[in-house]
N, C-alpha and C positions, 0 to 999 in steps of 0.2 A: 504492498501499500502504498500512498506517500508520506512523505515524513520530510519535514524541514524543519531543520537546526538550528535557531541563531546561536551566536557568540559574540562575545567581544567587548560587550555593556560595561561599563561601573560607573564610578566619579571622576570625572573631570573638571580642572577649574574655567572657571570662565577662557573662552582662547584659546582653549588645547583641543588635541585631535582624539580621535578614533578610529578603529578601523572594525566596524563589524564585518561578520559572516555567516553564511545559509549553508549548509550543508544539506544538499537535496539525496534524498533518496526513492527508490518506488515508480522513476518513470523516465523517458528518457531527456534527460536533463536538457541536449543538447538544441532540442525542437522546439522547447517551451519558452515562453514571456513570464519574467521574471519581475515582482518591484518590493520594495521597501515602503512600509506603510509605520506611522507611528499612531500611538494615542499620548498624548498629552495627559495629566491628573485632570481627571471632570470635563474630559473634552471629549468628542467623537472622533474616530481614527480616522486618519488622512495620509492622503499620496505623499513620501516624498518622492519617489526615483524609480524609474522602472526601466529595464532593457531587454529587446526582443531577443527571439531565437536568432537573429543574426545582427545583434551587438546595437543596434541602432538604441539610441537613450532618450529618455523625457526627466526633465526634474519640475516639482514644485516649486512656485515664484519665491516660496519663503524660504526655500534653502539652495535656489540654484547662487552659483560661484562659490558656496562651501563645501557640496559633498559632490562626490564621483562614484559613480557603481560604475559597476563589471562584473565580469565573470569569467571563471575559469572552465571551461564544457571537462577539459581533462581532468578537472577534481570534482566534478559535481559541484561547484559553487559557486557562489555568487557574492558581491562585498559590496560595504559601503563605506566609501573614506570620508568619516566627516572633519571638517577642519572647522576655524575662528567658531568653536560651538559658545553658544548664549545659555546665559537659563533659562529663555526659554523654549530651546532644545530638549530640558528633559521629559522625557516619555518612555514611553514602552514601544522597543522598534519590532515591526514585526517583516519576516520574507512570506512573500505570497506568491502561488502558483495558480492557473485556473486549466484545469485538465477535465476534460468533457463534459465543460459547464457548471463546472463546481468548482469553487474556491476553495484554496487549501490553506492552513493557515499555518505556522509554526507557533510556539509557547511564547513567543518574542524575550527581549531582553533589553533586559532596564538601565536607561545612559541618564545621567545624572549629571547636571551643570551646574557646582556650586563651588562659592569659594570658602 
């Protein structure tokens, strides 16, 4: 079955950087579009960035210029490099894919930006 496992979250000071990883299994990773979402405390889940199977990327305005999404099909892994982090970036970050018309999510990794 589809499994998505996020890692790399943690506590970081404002202005700092983190790289999140999403390890995928149970489907043909290289043929699927992937995305990173986040859910700040008390708010709805929102798209951060997405990457197609062909490597085309899109970014939410809120993080454009500060994040880079990438994928390594040889490792069945997607990444999110986040720089210049702000306190408002504090959220649980989720990995997502759609397969057979169904959304699949990981359990998320918590990113806390605080001094």
